[in-house]
C-alpha positions as a printed Julia matrix, in Angstrom:
494×3 Matrix{Float64}:
 -30.56  -11.98    0.12
 -34.34  -11.8    -0.23
 -35.81  -13.55   -3.27
 -37.36  -10.27   -4.51
 -33.89   -8.74   -4.71
 -32.62  -11.34   -7.18
 -32.21  -10.65  -10.86
 -32.93  -13.27  -13.51
 -29.37  -14.57  -13.72
 -29.18  -14.95   -9.94
 -32.46  -16.87   -9.9
 -31.25  -19.24  -12.63
 -28.01  -19.91  -10.76
 -29.84  -20.65   -7.53
 -32.15  -22.99   -9.41
 -29.13  -24.87  -10.72
 -27.73  -24.98   -7.2
 -30.91  -26.6    -5.95
 -30.9   -29.15   -8.74
 -27.31  -30.08   -8.04
 -28.01  -30.53   -4.34
 -31.1   -32.63   -5.17
 -28.92  -35.05   -7.15
 -26.44  -35.31   -4.25
 -23.76  -33.39   -6.16
 -22.01  -31.15   -3.63
 -21.44  -27.75   -5.3
 -19.06  -26.74   -2.49
 -16.65  -29.63   -2.05
 -14.61  -30.17    1.08
 -11.56  -31.38   -0.82
 -10.42  -31.77   -4.38
 -11.54  -34.92   -6.22
  -7.95  -35.5    -7.39
  -4.61  -33.81   -6.64
  -3.75  -30.5    -8.2
  -0.44  -31.22   -9.9
   0.22  -27.88  -11.59
  -0.86  -24.28  -11.65
  -2.03  -23.01  -15.04
   1.3   -21.3   -15.67
   3.3   -24.35  -14.56
   1.32  -26.7   -16.81
   1.86  -24.46  -19.83
   5.58  -24.1   -19.1
   6.06  -27.83  -18.47
   4.29  -28.66  -21.74
   6.28  -26.16  -23.79
   9.68  -27.17  -22.44
   9.03  -30.9   -22.68
   8.98  -31.75  -18.98
   5.67  -33.6   -19.37
   6.13  -37.09  -20.78
   3.68  -38.51  -23.32
   0.17  -39.0   -21.92
   1.21  -37.65  -18.51
  -1.88  -36.3   -16.81
  -2.09  -32.93  -15.11
  -4.57  -31.91  -12.43
  -5.73  -28.3   -12.72
  -8.17  -26.09  -10.84
  -9.58  -22.66  -11.56
 -12.51  -20.38  -12.21
 -14.35  -20.81  -15.53
 -13.82  -17.52  -17.39
 -14.8   -18.25  -21.0
 -16.56  -21.08  -22.82
 -17.33  -21.87  -26.46
 -19.72  -24.8   -26.87
 -19.48  -26.32  -30.35
 -21.84  -29.27  -30.48
 -20.04  -32.31  -29.14
 -16.92  -30.43  -28.05
 -16.15  -27.18  -26.23
 -13.21  -24.92  -25.6
 -13.01  -22.96  -22.37
 -10.55  -21.1   -20.18
 -10.08  -21.58  -16.47
  -8.09  -19.13  -14.35
  -6.11  -19.61  -11.16
  -3.71  -17.33   -9.33
  -1.0   -17.87  -11.93
  -3.1   -17.05  -15.02
  -5.4   -18.68  -17.58
  -5.19  -21.97  -19.41
  -7.37  -23.31  -22.21
  -9.19  -26.59  -21.72
 -10.87  -28.79  -24.35
 -13.92  -30.83  -23.31
 -15.15  -33.57  -25.65
 -18.43  -35.42  -25.22
 -16.92  -38.75  -26.27
 -14.09  -38.32  -23.76
 -15.95  -37.33  -20.57
 -19.25  -39.04  -21.4
 -22.68  -37.97  -22.61
 -24.18  -37.58  -19.13
 -21.4   -35.36  -17.83
 -21.15  -33.3   -21.01
 -24.83  -32.75  -21.84
 -26.55  -32.77  -18.47
 -23.8   -31.44  -16.24
 -21.24  -29.34  -18.08
 -23.63  -27.68  -20.57
 -26.59  -27.25  -18.21
 -25.33  -26.9   -14.65
 -22.05  -24.97  -14.95
 -21.89  -21.17  -15.3
 -19.13  -18.68  -15.93
 -17.39  -17.98  -12.64
 -17.81  -21.5   -11.26
 -14.71  -23.27   -9.95
 -13.72  -26.45  -11.76
 -11.22  -29.23  -11.26
 -10.04  -30.96  -14.41
  -7.68  -33.81  -15.12
  -6.26  -34.42  -18.56
  -3.33  -34.34  -20.97
  -1.65  -31.27  -22.43
  -1.49  -30.68  -26.2
  -1.08  -27.74  -28.57
  -3.95  -26.62  -30.81
  -3.58  -25.77  -34.48
  -3.43  -22.1   -33.52
  -0.49  -22.84  -31.2
  -2.26  -22.51  -27.84
  -1.23  -24.92  -25.04
  -4.42  -26.69  -23.97
  -5.53  -29.42  -21.58
  -7.57  -32.22  -23.15
 -10.01  -32.95  -20.32
 -10.56  -36.56  -19.28
 -12.33  -35.84  -15.99
 -14.19  -32.73  -14.85
 -15.74  -31.75  -11.53
 -17.53  -28.72  -10.12
 -15.82  -27.66   -6.89
 -17.47  -24.29   -6.21
 -20.72  -22.73   -7.49
 -20.98  -19.0    -8.18
 -24.36  -17.42   -7.46
 -23.65  -13.93   -8.83
 -22.78  -13.42  -12.5
 -19.35  -12.07  -13.34
 -19.05   -8.49  -14.62
 -19.62   -8.05  -18.33
 -16.66   -9.62  -20.11
 -16.26   -6.71  -22.54
 -16.57   -3.79  -20.14
 -15.48   -5.35  -16.87
 -16.0    -3.4   -13.64
 -15.28    0.27  -14.3
 -17.37    2.29  -11.84
 -14.8     3.64   -9.38
 -17.06    3.66   -6.33
 -18.17    0.08   -6.95
 -14.59   -1.03   -7.55
 -13.51    0.23   -4.12
 -16.59   -1.01   -2.25
 -16.48   -4.46   -3.87
 -12.75   -4.9    -4.26
 -13.21   -8.67   -4.6
 -15.13   -8.09   -7.84
 -12.58   -5.49   -8.96
  -9.77   -8.01   -8.52
 -11.78  -10.68  -10.3
 -12.74   -8.49  -13.26
  -9.55   -6.46  -13.71
  -6.3    -8.47  -13.71
  -4.26   -5.27  -13.88
  -5.6    -4.36  -10.43
  -4.34   -7.65   -9.01
  -0.91   -6.76  -10.36
  -0.88   -3.52   -8.3
  -1.0    -5.53   -5.09
   1.64   -7.96   -6.3
   3.81   -4.88   -6.84
   2.98   -3.65   -3.34
   3.99   -6.98   -1.79
   7.27   -6.98   -3.7
   8.02   -3.44   -2.5
   7.62   -4.57    1.12
   9.77   -7.62    0.39
  12.52   -5.42   -1.04
  12.38   -3.09    1.97
  12.72   -5.95    4.43
  15.58   -7.52    2.49
  17.48   -4.23    2.3
  17.1    -3.45    6.0
  17.73   -7.01    7.18
  20.86   -7.21    5.03
  22.1    -3.95    6.58
  21.84   -5.08   10.18
  18.41   -3.73   11.13
  16.13   -5.67   13.5
  12.42   -5.78   12.72
  10.31   -5.14   15.84
   6.71   -4.52   16.84
   5.46   -1.67   19.01
   2.0    -1.06   20.54
  -0.92   -0.08   18.33
  -2.99    0.92   21.37
  -1.12    3.6    23.29
  -1.94    5.55   26.46
  -0.29    8.66   24.97
  -0.02    9.3    21.27
   2.96   11.06   19.72
   5.67   11.06   17.11
   3.74   13.09   14.53
   1.44   16.08   14.22
  -1.91   14.36   13.76
  -5.28   13.84   15.43
  -5.67   10.32   16.86
  -8.54    7.87   16.98
  -9.68    7.21   20.54
 -10.97    3.92   21.92
 -11.77    2.59   25.38
 -10.39   -0.45   27.19
 -13.22   -1.84   29.31
 -11.17   -3.95   31.72
  -8.72   -1.13   32.46
 -11.49    1.5    32.26
  -9.03    3.63   30.31
  -9.12    5.57   27.06
  -6.41    4.58   24.61
  -5.24    5.99   21.28
  -4.56    4.18   18.04
  -1.0     5.07   17.23
  -0.21    7.85   14.8
   3.49    6.93   14.62
   5.96    4.31   15.83
   8.62    6.89   16.64
   8.62    7.3    20.41
   8.54    3.54   21.05
  11.27    2.77   18.52
  13.48    5.42   20.13
  12.95    3.75   23.49
  14.53    0.64   21.94
  17.65    2.61   21.0
  17.86    3.73   24.62
  17.63    0.05   25.54
  20.69   -0.89   23.48
  19.52   -1.77   19.98
  21.37    0.18   17.3
  19.24   -0.39   14.2
  15.51   -1.1    14.39
  12.58   -0.85   12.01
   8.87   -1.54   11.9
   6.39   -1.93    9.05
   2.81   -1.6    10.22
  -0.4     0.37   10.43
  -0.75    3.96   11.62
  -4.1     5.67   12.18
  -4.84    9.37   11.82
  -8.31   10.82   12.34
  -8.02   13.34    9.55
  -9.2    14.11    6.03
  -9.37   11.71    3.1
  -7.83   12.71   -0.21
  -6.05   11.23   -3.21
  -2.97   10.81   -0.99
  -4.49   10.37    2.49
  -6.34    7.43    4.06
  -7.26    7.27    7.77
  -5.24    4.07    8.19
  -2.09    3.51    6.21
   1.01    1.36    6.19
   4.21    2.97    7.36
   7.88    2.06    7.49
   9.98    3.67   10.18
  13.61    2.95   10.97
  16.09    4.37   13.48
  19.82    3.99   13.22
  22.31    4.91   15.93
  25.52    6.79   15.18
  24.35    8.48   12.01
  22.54   11.71   11.05
  20.13   12.86    8.38
  22.89   12.87    5.76
  23.49    9.17    6.41
  19.73    8.54    6.22
  19.59   10.28    2.83
  22.14    7.87    1.44
  20.13    4.92    2.75
  16.93    6.25    1.2
  18.64    6.44   -2.2
  19.9     2.88   -1.77
  16.45    1.68   -0.68
  14.65    3.1    -3.73
  17.28    1.54   -6.0
  16.76   -1.81   -4.22
  12.99   -1.57   -4.76
  13.41   -0.75   -8.44
  15.67   -3.78   -8.86
  13.23   -6.09   -7.03
  10.54   -4.95   -9.45
  12.78   -5.59  -12.43
  12.96   -1.89  -13.28
  15.93    0.13  -14.35
  16.73    3.46  -12.77
  14.08    5.14  -14.96
  10.39    4.86  -14.08
   7.24    6.63  -15.26
   4.82    8.38  -12.91
   1.82   10.48  -13.91
   3.25   11.09  -17.37
   6.71   12.06  -16.08
   9.91   10.14  -16.75
  11.79    9.93  -13.47
  15.45    9.03  -12.98
  16.16    7.34   -9.62
  19.93    7.29  -10.12
  21.75    8.62   -7.01
  22.77   11.14   -5.89
  19.5    13.03   -5.81
  19.05   16.78   -5.71
  19.39   18.39   -2.28
  18.02   21.88   -1.5
  17.02   23.6     1.73
  13.4    24.52    2.38
  14.38   28.16    2.68
  16.08   28.17   -0.74
  13.22   26.26   -2.38
  10.53   28.66   -1.11
  12.63   31.69   -1.96
  13.12   30.46   -5.53
   9.42   29.68   -5.96
   7.83   32.71   -4.26
  10.49   35.38   -3.72
   9.82   35.24    0.04
  12.7    34.59    2.45
  10.83   33.46    5.54
  13.91   33.94    7.71
  13.35   37.69    7.36
   9.98   37.38    9.1
  10.37   36.16   12.71
   6.65   35.92   13.57
   3.37   34.91   12.0
   2.09   38.48   11.58
   5.06   39.71    9.58
   5.2    36.58    7.41
   1.44   36.76    6.72
   1.84   40.39    5.71
   4.63   39.5     3.28
   2.5    36.71    1.8
  -0.48   39.04    1.45
   1.7    41.63   -0.26
   2.79   38.96   -2.74
  -0.87   37.92   -3.21
  -0.19   34.42   -1.82
  -3.3    34.33    0.4
  -2.04   33.41    3.88
  -4.31   31.27    6.04
  -5.99   33.37    8.68
  -4.82   32.82   12.3
  -2.15   30.32   11.17
   1.1    30.05   13.12
   4.38   31.0    11.51
   5.26   27.35   11.04
   1.95   26.63    9.31
   2.41   29.63    7.02
   5.81   28.32    5.97
   4.24   24.91    5.39
   1.53   26.58    3.28
   4.14   28.35    1.14
   5.96   25.1     0.57
   2.9    22.96   -0.08
   1.28   25.39   -2.49
   4.28   26.61   -4.46
   7.15   24.13   -4.15
   5.87   20.6    -3.61
   3.98   20.21   -6.93
   7.18   21.11   -8.83
   9.35   18.4    -7.26
   9.13   15.78  -10.01
  12.67   14.39  -10.03
  13.88   12.83   -6.74
  14.62   15.67   -4.33
  15.57   16.0    -0.68
  14.19   19.16    0.94
  16.45   19.95    3.92
  16.46   22.02    7.08
  12.97   22.8     8.37
  11.82   25.49   10.82
  11.97   24.35   14.41
   8.29   25.31   14.93
   7.09   22.38   12.8
   9.74   19.83   13.84
   9.65   19.26   17.62
  11.52   15.94   17.51
  14.53   16.95   15.39
  17.94   18.25   16.45
  18.67   21.94   15.82
  21.41   22.93   13.4
  24.6    23.94   15.18
  24.8    27.31   13.4
  21.06   28.14   13.34
  18.84   27.41   16.35
  15.7    28.35   14.36
  16.24   25.43   11.97
  16.44   21.67   12.5
  18.24   18.85   10.69
  15.25   17.37    8.92
  14.48   16.32    5.38
  11.51   15.14    3.38
  11.92   13.42    0.04
   9.75   14.01   -3.01
   9.3    12.19   -6.3
   6.67   12.92   -8.94
   5.28   15.8    -6.87
   4.55   13.41   -4.0
   5.92   13.75   -0.49
   7.05   10.2     0.24
   8.91   10.31    3.55
  10.36   12.26    6.42
  13.61   12.05    8.42
  15.48   13.74   11.25
  18.76   13.89   12.98
  16.93   12.86   16.12
  16.79   15.05   19.2
  18.4    13.12   22.05
  18.8    15.92   24.62
  16.04   15.29   27.2
  16.15   18.87   28.52
  15.78   20.36   25.05
  13.07   17.82   24.18
  11.02   18.7    27.25
  11.38   22.41   26.54
  10.23   21.9    22.93
   7.17   19.93   23.99
   6.21   22.53   26.61
   6.84   25.44   24.25
   4.72   23.88   21.53
   1.89   23.11   23.94
   1.89   26.65   25.3
   2.09   28.19   21.82
  -1.07   26.49   20.6
  -2.84   26.91   23.96
  -5.15   24.01   23.24
  -6.29   25.37   19.9
  -4.3    22.94   17.78
  -5.67   19.4    17.91
  -2.44   18.11   16.36
  -0.1    19.28   19.13
   2.11   16.78   20.94
   0.99   15.61   24.37
   3.72   15.45   26.98
   5.0    11.86   27.15
   6.79   11.73   30.5
   7.88    8.13   30.05
   9.57    8.96   26.75
  11.32   11.92   28.36
  12.42    9.65   31.2
  13.81    7.19   28.63
  15.89    9.95   27.04
  17.35   10.68   30.47
  18.96    7.21   30.33
  20.73    8.29   27.15
  19.95    7.78   23.46
  22.93    7.7    21.08
  23.21   10.11   18.14
  20.53    8.8    15.79
  19.06    9.21   12.34
  15.39    8.34   11.96
  13.21    7.88    8.9
   9.58    7.2     7.97
   7.94    6.53    4.63
   4.48    5.45    3.51
   4.18    2.07    1.79
   0.98    3.25    0.11
   2.66    6.21   -1.54
   5.66    4.14   -2.6
   3.21    1.8    -4.27
   1.5     4.74   -5.96
   4.89    5.75   -7.35
   6.03    2.35   -8.64
   2.56    1.29   -9.86
   2.01    4.7   -11.51
  -1.26    5.36   -9.7
  -2.42    8.84   -8.74
  -4.91    7.86   -6.01
  -4.06    6.14   -2.75
  -7.34    4.24   -3.01
  -5.94    2.37   -6.0
  -3.14    0.85   -3.89
  -5.08   -0.01   -0.7
  -7.13   -3.17   -0.97
  -9.99   -1.9     1.16
  -9.89    1.92    1.37
 -12.2     3.76    3.75
 -15.42    5.0     2.18
 -18.44    6.75    3.57
 -21.13    4.27    4.61
 -23.94    4.27    2.08
């Protein structure tokens, strides 16, 4: 940073840095001057429950967050990953030189300190460390955000997430919640016989979802590759190879719009289970959400966006056709092509998208008129075949597939199929879809010949499922923007 860019506080801190270095005090130590014996929370707990014997010293470290200098003694708080603890620094205990010329003059809020001392309780009942030794272990050159107002500007919070986490402890808790959600997912799946695997991020052919990919180039191979948009086609190959239950938690990448519920890269869970169908997957999804709620110490009732939501199984189940009919009065099964369905929508003043396919018109009806109303946990079943090229058709209705999505709080959280395992039907669906869009739809599936070849070796009857970790975190952390639950969301370069 150029000197002219510095504000007054930054200049003062750099001046102190220079003075410390001139006196051979290292403001950025290589190792602690004494062992860290406790976290802040552990020291408080050990003091309160009597585990610390009389005059037993504790070694603590943390960032200086508050200080009150009162002549020859000071109270302060340091903060580590477990929380804050009060420290008491007395001039007659640590010495005049350290107290007057070092602690009072050289140390700023935000600096990292190591202290060693004895725990006691103040008259106001606060567990406190009486400091006997103090050392600076890391100098901070930028001032912390204002202690009363913190960091509130949304754009700055996302661009400088490190300051957001520092200034707003409640934000740190969001990502603890996120980690515990992932932990609960892994425990549930591992305990139910699933094997966690990894599949390629860079793929020669993208597939498994309707999305536009990011493209990159491999120099050595002189070959364009795609960042994956889904794990699906590789995980299904593993079922062909003999595994019966597999899952992956990882990043997907979709070169599409950004919104309150979309980010170009996001964390996804997908699992595939042999010898079950979408009804069996629904039961697992209910069990999984209950397991997450328990890991987080919640009951079956949570709050999202002002709504009280009951996660108790079984959840509501309704077909897409019934849901759209109830919401709009339109039975899309009566309209076999895009033109007739668009005409019905126009007659009902529902503003059909121009040139949209029949499948996209049905998706528009659902997204505009049904999805926002799905507050309590709901499975929407049985989707049109046009928008579900990887799902098995219903035995009694070849225009509909065995697919569900689940919704809570008006959010679409996941998607599942009774998986198509007929290689002839799968090839026909891919070809039909490609011909229908005639290159106009950037989200159409390319023809993955290797995947089709894998199906020819036989894939057992299978239920498959995918859900976004980001949206699950939105739900359980009660956040309405995906940017709140991603540590470093994508933003336009300034």
